[in-house]
Z-matrix of the N, CA and C atoms (Angstrom, degrees):
N
C 1 1.443
C 2 1.525 1 107.62
N 3 1.320 2 115.80 1 139.15
C 4 1.454 3 120.35 2 176.72
C 5 1.518 4 109.34 3 -74.85
N 6 1.312 5 116.00 4 125.96
C 7 1.457 6 119.86 5 177.10
C 8 1.526 7 110.98 6 -80.45
N 9 1.317 8 116.92 7 -8.94
C 10 1.459 9 121.42 8 177.51
C 11 1.527 10 111.29 9 -85.22
N 12 1.346 11 117.41 10 -48.61
C 13 1.467 12 119.69 11 -175.62
C 14 1.534 13 113.54 12 -116.21
N 15 1.330 14 117.11 13 2.74
C 16 1.468 15 122.49 14 176.91
C 17 1.525 16 113.54 15 62.88
N 18 1.325 17 118.42 16 21.91
C 19 1.456 18 121.54 17 178.00
C 20 1.523 19 109.33 18 -100.46
N 21 1.326 20 114.14 19 150.05
C 22 1.458 21 118.48 20 -178.75
C 23 1.523 22 111.32 21 -83.51
N 24 1.304 23 114.69 22 155.71
C 25 1.455 24 123.00 23 173.93
C 26 1.521 25 106.51 24 -125.49
N 27 1.311 26 117.41 25 132.35
C 28 1.454 27 122.29 26 178.35
C 29 1.519 28 108.31 27 -120.86
N 30 1.322 29 116.77 28 129.37
C 31 1.454 30 119.53 29 179.82
C 32 1.514 31 111.79 30 -155.22
N 33 1.312 32 115.02 31 170.69
C 34 1.453 33 123.41 32 -179.05
C 35 1.523 34 108.50 33 -113.04
N 36 1.317 35 116.26 34 143.27
C 37 1.458 36 120.13 35 174.80
C 38 1.521 37 109.93 36 -155.64
N 39 1.315 38 115.39 37 146.83
C 40 1.456 39 120.40 38 172.79
C 41 1.526 40 110.25 39 -85.88
N 42 1.334 41 117.03 40 -15.78
C 43 1.458 42 122.11 41 -179.82
C 44 1.526 43 108.17 42 -136.82
N 45 1.315 44 117.04 43 93.12
C 46 1.464 45 122.80 44 -173.55
C 47 1.520 46 112.77 45 -60.34
N 48 1.321 47 117.77 46 -46.39
C 49 1.466 48 121.23 47 -178.87
C 50 1.533 49 111.00 48 -59.17
N 51 1.331 50 116.77 49 -47.11
C 52 1.466 51 120.85 50 179.84
C 53 1.531 52 110.98 51 -63.63
N 54 1.329 53 116.59 52 -39.08
C 55 1.466 54 120.82 53 -179.07
C 56 1.525 55 111.50 54 -64.39
N 57 1.325 56 117.60 55 -44.35
C 58 1.464 57 121.41 56 179.00
C 59 1.524 58 110.37 57 -63.51
N 60 1.328 59 116.26 58 -43.47
C 61 1.467 60 120.12 59 178.67
C 62 1.529 61 110.87 60 -61.39
N 63 1.320 62 117.13 61 -42.64
C 64 1.464 63 120.83 62 179.26
C 65 1.528 64 110.87 63 -61.76
N 66 1.326 65 116.64 64 -44.81
C 67 1.460 66 120.08 65 178.35
C 68 1.530 67 110.24 66 -61.08
N 69 1.321 68 117.14 67 -50.35
C 70 1.462 69 120.34 68 -175.13
C 71 1.529 70 113.82 69 -72.57
N 72 1.325 71 117.00 70 -13.70
C 73 1.461 72 120.60 71 173.07
C 74 1.525 73 111.65 72 -93.07
N 75 1.333 74 116.58 73 7.85
C 76 1.460 75 121.45 74 176.19
C 77 1.512 76 114.55 75 74.95
N 78 1.311 77 118.31 76 22.48
C 79 1.461 78 121.70 77 -176.83
C 80 1.525 79 113.25 78 -87.69
N 81 1.326 80 118.57 79 -3.08
C 82 1.463 81 122.68 80 179.07
C 83 1.524 82 109.50 81 -117.33
N 84 1.312 83 116.10 82 116.91
C 85 1.467 84 120.74 83 -177.54
C 86 1.523 85 112.49 84 -58.82
N 87 1.331 86 117.26 85 -35.02
C 88 1.461 87 120.22 86 -175.18
C 89 1.527 88 113.35 87 -65.24
N 90 1.313 89 117.88 88 -24.01
C 91 1.470 90 120.24 89 -177.72
C 92 1.523 91 113.11 90 -122.17
N 93 1.313 92 117.45 91 0.36
C 94 1.465 93 122.19 92 -174.92
C 95 1.531 94 113.01 93 -54.35
N 96 1.321 95 117.60 94 -38.85
C 97 1.472 96 120.93 95 -177.05
C 98 1.522 97 112.54 96 -84.71
N 99 1.322 98 117.55 97 -0.50
C 100 1.471 99 121.07 98 -175.10
C 101 1.527 100 112.55 99 -113.78
N 102 1.316 101 117.14 100 14.76
C 103 1.462 102 121.81 101 -176.32
C 104 1.520 103 112.37 102 -73.08
N 105 1.328 104 116.29 103 153.47
C 106 1.455 105 127.84 104 -1.14
C 107 1.522 106 111.47 105 -84.95
N 108 1.322 107 114.15 106 157.33
C 109 1.460 108 121.06 107 174.73
C 110 1.523 109 108.79 108 -102.31
N 111 1.316 110 115.16 109 147.22
C 112 1.462 111 121.20 110 179.19
C 113 1.518 112 108.28 111 -126.39
N 114 1.321 113 116.39 112 127.52
C 115 1.464 114 121.00 113 176.95
C 116 1.516 115 108.58 114 -73.91
N 117 1.326 116 116.08 115 121.41
C 118 1.460 117 119.61 116 178.80
C 119 1.520 118 112.32 117 -120.69
N 120 1.330 119 116.99 118 -10.48
C 121 1.458 120 120.47 119 -177.87
C 122 1.519 121 109.10 120 -163.69
N 123 1.315 122 116.38 121 139.83
C 124 1.458 123 119.71 122 171.30
C 125 1.513 124 110.29 123 -149.89
N 126 1.306 125 115.67 124 159.62
C 127 1.451 126 123.72 125 175.48
C 128 1.517 127 107.28 126 -127.35
N 129 1.320 128 116.81 127 146.40
C 130 1.459 129 121.54 128 178.34
C 131 1.529 130 109.50 129 -120.99
N 132 1.319 131 115.57 130 141.17
C 133 1.459 132 122.14 131 -179.00
C 134 1.521 133 109.86 132 -131.63
N 135 1.309 134 116.22 133 147.76
C 136 1.466 135 121.07 134 176.32
C 137 1.518 136 111.20 135 -75.77
N 138 1.320 137 116.30 136 -30.06
C 139 1.457 138 122.34 137 -176.54
C 140 1.533 139 110.69 138 -108.35
N 141 1.341 140 116.35 139 129.85
C 142 1.465 141 120.08 140 176.21
C 143 1.529 142 110.37 141 -61.76
N 144 1.314 143 116.42 142 -37.49
C 145 1.465 144 120.86 143 179.12
C 146 1.529 145 110.65 144 -58.81
N 147 1.322 146 117.08 145 -45.90
C 148 1.468 147 121.22 146 178.65
C 149 1.525 148 111.25 147 -64.88
N 150 1.327 149 116.56 148 -40.50
C 151 1.466 150 120.81 149 -179.68
C 152 1.530 151 110.88 150 -63.96
N 153 1.315 152 117.00 151 -43.24
C 154 1.472 153 120.20 152 179.98
C 155 1.528 154 111.56 153 -68.41
N 156 1.317 155 116.32 154 -35.33
C 157 1.464 156 120.59 155 176.56
C 158 1.527 157 110.15 156 -63.38
N 159 1.335 158 116.60 157 -43.84
C 160 1.465 159 121.31 158 178.63
C 161 1.527 160 110.69 159 -65.66
N 162 1.336 161 117.54 160 -42.00
C 163 1.463 162 121.21 161 177.80
C 164 1.529 163 110.18 162 -58.41
N 165 1.314 164 116.90 163 -44.98
C 166 1.465 165 120.93 164 179.39
C 167 1.529 166 110.70 165 -59.67
N 168 1.338 167 116.78 166 -43.57
C 169 1.459 168 120.11 167 177.81
C 170 1.528 169 111.01 168 -63.30
N 171 1.323 170 117.50 169 -45.56
C 172 1.469 171 120.87 170 -177.43
C 173 1.532 172 112.50 171 -64.50
N 174 1.318 173 116.89 172 -21.40
C 175 1.464 174 120.63 173 177.52
C 176 1.530 175 111.78 174 -87.95
N 177 1.335 176 117.32 175 -5.74
C 178 1.464 177 121.30 176 177.16
C 179 1.526 178 109.23 177 -82.47
N 180 1.306 179 116.97 178 168.44
C 181 1.463 180 121.08 179 179.21
C 182 1.519 181 113.05 180 -57.64
N 183 1.321 182 116.51 181 -47.90
C 184 1.472 183 120.50 182 179.30
C 185 1.525 184 111.11 183 -66.17
N 186 1.310 185 116.22 184 -38.38
C 187 1.457 186 120.41 185 179.48
C 188 1.518 187 112.15 186 -66.52
N 189 1.335 188 116.79 187 -43.23
C 190 1.476 189 120.30 188 177.84
C 191 1.523 190 110.79 189 -61.16
N 192 1.308 191 116.28 190 -42.41
C 193 1.468 192 119.92 191 179.88
C 194 1.528 193 110.90 192 -65.60
N 195 1.324 194 116.69 193 -42.68
C 196 1.456 195 120.70 194 178.29
C 197 1.528 196 111.19 195 -59.51
N 198 1.317 197 116.70 196 -47.17
C 199 1.465 198 119.46 197 -176.87
C 200 1.525 199 110.90 198 -69.39
N 201 1.339 200 117.95 199 -37.07
C 202 1.475 201 120.46 200 175.96
C 203 1.527 202 110.50 201 -58.32
N 204 1.327 203 115.52 202 -47.18
C 205 1.469 204 119.93 203 -179.36
C 206 1.524 205 111.06 204 -64.99
N 207 1.315 206 116.44 205 -44.52
C 208 1.458 207 120.23 206 -178.89
C 209 1.526 208 110.62 207 -61.87
N 210 1.310 209 117.85 208 -44.00
C 211 1.464 210 121.30 209 179.91
C 212 1.522 211 110.40 210 -67.96
N 213 1.324 212 116.90 211 -44.76
C 214 1.465 213 120.26 212 -179.93
C 215 1.525 214 110.73 213 -59.80
N 216 1.313 215 117.20 214 -42.84
C 217 1.464 216 121.32 215 179.01
C 218 1.528 217 111.14 216 -63.12
N 219 1.323 218 116.48 217 -36.40
C 220 1.468 219 119.81 218 -176.06
C 221 1.527 220 113.53 219 -79.33
N 222 1.338 221 117.39 220 -20.24
C 223 1.470 222 118.99 221 -179.69
C 224 1.528 223 111.72 222 -111.78
N 225 1.300 224 115.54 223 28.89
C 226 1.455 225 119.74 224 172.67
C 227 1.506 226 116.53 225 84.44
N 228 1.329 227 117.14 226 31.29
C 229 1.454 228 119.57 227 173.64
C 230 1.512 229 114.69 228 79.54
N 231 1.316 230 118.15 229 25.17
C 232 1.469 231 121.46 230 177.74
C 233 1.528 232 108.57 231 -62.72
N 234 1.301 233 117.19 232 120.95
C 235 1.470 234 119.82 233 -178.34
C 236 1.516 235 112.41 234 -102.49
N 237 1.338 236 118.25 235 6.96
C 238 1.451 237 120.57 236 -176.44
C 239 1.525 238 112.34 237 -94.79
N 240 1.317 239 117.94 238 13.72
C 241 1.462 240 120.67 239 179.52
C 242 1.511 241 108.86 240 -74.58
N 243 1.366 242 116.57 241 121.46
C 244 1.449 243 123.00 242 -174.61
C 245 1.405 244 114.85 243 -78.04
């Protein structure tokens, strides 16, 4: 989640730690203006195919709403998730 604009970012990576570091070091144009980012939720899959399928769903309207609700429920009902 962007700590600047409170909007979520959804992405795929084979190396989560490296991906977060790259984002927070400004190496990704798509999130460079929204730094810093904070990891608040992740899912892990054995299959890249399954992970990419889930990422595609989470970027859809229904997927974004599902993840917003799931995150809000887990952090005490925060309704400011963008």
